[in-house]
Backbone as a ProteinNet text record, in pm:
[ID]
protein_1_A
[PRIMARY]
MKKLLALAVVAGGVLFVIKRNKDAKAEADLWREATAPTGKPLGAVSTNGTAPARAAGAGQNN
[TERTIARY]
4506.5	4417.7	4347.2	4386.9	4301.5	4207.1	4234.8	4148.3	4021.9	4061	3966.5	3862.3	3946	3866.8	3745.7	3808.7	3774.8	3628.2	3641.8	3547.4	3442.1	3481.9	3382.5	3278.3	3357.5	3265.3	3165.9	3211.3	3133.7	3024	3053.3	2923.3	2833.1	2892	2796.7	2710.3	2786	2698.8	2566.1	2628	2531.3	2393.2	2451.7	2333.6	2253.3	2298.5	2219.6	2088.6	2157.7	2075.8	1963.6	2018.1	1915.7	1794.8	1833.2	1745.6	1654.3	1722.1	1630.3	1527.5	1568.7	1480.4	1353.3	1391.6	1309.3	1209.2	1232.7	1176.4	1073.9	1141.2	1046	959.3	972.5	881	754.6	803.5	691.9	613.4	680.2	585.8	497	516.9	452.8	329.3	361.4	269.9	158	211.7	113	29	63.9	39.4	-89.9	-55.3	-145.4	-261.5	-243.8	-332.2	-427.8	-340.9	-466	-536.8	-500.8	-602.5	-687.5	-661.5	-745.5	-866.6	-955.1	-1102.1	-1137.2	-1228.1	-1253.8	-1413.8	-1477.8	-1592.6	-1710.6	-1655.5	-1785.8	-1831.2	-1963.8	-2030.8	-1990.4	-1958.1	-1924.5	-1994.8	-2138.7	-2226	-2235.7	-2203.6	-2236.2	-2119.1	-2017.2	-1926.9	-1876.8	-1887.9	-1867.8	-1717.8	-1665.8	-1545.2	-1492.9	-1595.7	-1545.8	-1566.6	-1617.1	-1600.2	-1776	-1873.3	-1968.4	-2085.3	-2162.5	-2276.9	-2334	-2369.2	-2408.7	-2602	-2606.4	-2762.5	-2864.5	-2958.7	-3072.5	-3142.2	-3189.4	-3286.5	-3405.5	-3470.3	-3604.8	-3715.8	-3758.7	-3891.6	-3833.2	-3700.2	-3659.6	-3665.4	-3736	-3738	-3852.4	-3959.9	-4055	-4186.5	-4268.3	-4395.1	-4507.6	-4559.7	-4672.6	-4791.1
-821.5	-794	-681.5	-589.1	-440.1	-448.2	-500.1	-511.9	-614.4	-711.1	-835.1	-756.9	-645	-578.8	-483.3	-409.3	-311.7	-381.3	-504	-589.1	-630.8	-642	-703.5	-590.6	-488	-347.6	-318.4	-303.7	-275.8	-359.9	-488.4	-596.4	-562	-547.9	-553.2	-411.8	-307.3	-185.9	-198.6	-289.4	-325.5	-397.6	-492.2	-596.3	-485.5	-405.2	-345.5	-237.3	-180.2	-105.5	-170.9	-312.4	-369.5	-440.2	-454.6	-496.9	-386.5	-273.6	-136.2	-106	-121.7	-103.5	-196.3	-337.5	-416.8	-430.2	-345.9	-341.9	-217.4	-107.4	12.6	-33.1	-121.9	-176.8	-257.9	-346.3	-419.4	-335.8	-217.2	-131.9	-59.5	-7.6	61.9	-16.1	-176.9	-236.7	-278.6	-288.6	-304.6	-188.7	-57.9	46.8	80.5	24.6	78.1	-45.6	-153.4	-252.3	-220.7	-151	-133.4	-29.7	85.6	211.2	216.9	91.8	71.4	63.2	135.8	119.3	-23.8	-67.9	-226.3	-214.5	-132.2	-142.5	-231.6	-243.3	-335.2	-237.4	-242.1	-123.4	-194.4	-29.5	-55.3	-66.4	-96.3	-119.7	34.1	46.1	145	264	210.5	298.9	393.1	507.7	590	632.1	639.3	681.6	842.1	912.8	1061.4	1097.9	981.4	1024.1	1029.9	1059.2	1093.8	955	973.8	857.5	857.2	724.4	736.1	781.8	809.9	880.5	770.3	736.1	655.6	695.8	589.4	594	657	718.9	808.6	717	757.6	640.7	550.2	507.1	388.7	400.4	277.8	287.9	372.3	398	460.2	379.2	383.9	299.5	403.9	432.2	512.6	437.2
-181.2	-68.6	-78.6	-98.8	-104.4	-218.8	-317.1	-437.3	-400.3	-336.3	-258.8	-185.3	-120.2	-12.4	-78.1	-175.1	-224.4	-327.5	-374.9	-472.7	-352.1	-272.4	-133.1	-117.9	-95.4	-28.3	-159.6	-289.9	-381.2	-399.9	-403.2	-394.6	-283	-186.6	-60.3	-72.9	-114.8	-180.2	-265.5	-379.9	-506.9	-427.8	-343.1	-293.1	-183.8	-145.3	-31.3	-130.3	-223.5	-295.4	-356.7	-429	-478.4	-353.1	-243.2	-139.8	-109.3	-101.2	-49.6	-140.9	-310.1	-403.8	-409.6	-385.5	-382.8	-255.4	-162.8	-37.4	-54	-125.9	-159.3	-257.3	-341.5	-442.8	-384.3	-286.8	-203.6	-130.7	-67.4	32.5	-75.3	-187.4	-291.6	-314	-352.3	-393.6	-293.3	-173.4	-28.3	-17.9	-14	7.6	-119.4	-267	-368	-350.9	-305.4	-277.1	-171.4	-47.6	49.9	41.8	-71.2	-84.2	-228.9	-267	-403.3	-409.3	-501.5	-469.4	-505.5	-423.2	-439.2	-500.2	-527.7	-606	-535.5	-396.4	-299	-243	-210.4	-91.6	25	89.5	234.4	338.2	310	431.2	506.2	637.4	703.5	717.1	637.9	650.9	501.9	546.1	418.7	386.9	259.5	200.5	268.6	280.4	337.8	476.7	529.8	691.7	773.9	658.7	706.3	700.1	737.2	752.1	606	532.6	451.1	404.9	314.1	326.9	299	355.2	330.8	220.3	146.3	30.5	100.7	3.1	26.1	62.8	219.2	251.7	315.2	317.4	368	523.1	572.6	722.7	778.5	698.6	744.4	722.3	820.2	816.6	813.2	684.7	646.1	685.3
[MASK]
++++++++++++++++++++++++++++++++++++++++++++++++++++++++++++++

C-alpha cells in the first residue's frame, strides 16, 4: 500500500511539472507574439512614445 501511495505521489509530481512547463511555454509564446514587430504602419502611434514626424511640407497650403 505504501508503494502504491509513493507511486501516486511521484506520478502527481511529474504531471505537475509537465503542466507547469507547458503553461510557461504557452505564456512565453503569447508574450513573444504580443511583442513581435508587425511590419505594419502604426498610424498615429509611435513605438517610442513620441508623436510621429510629419513629412516635409505635409499639411501646408502654400
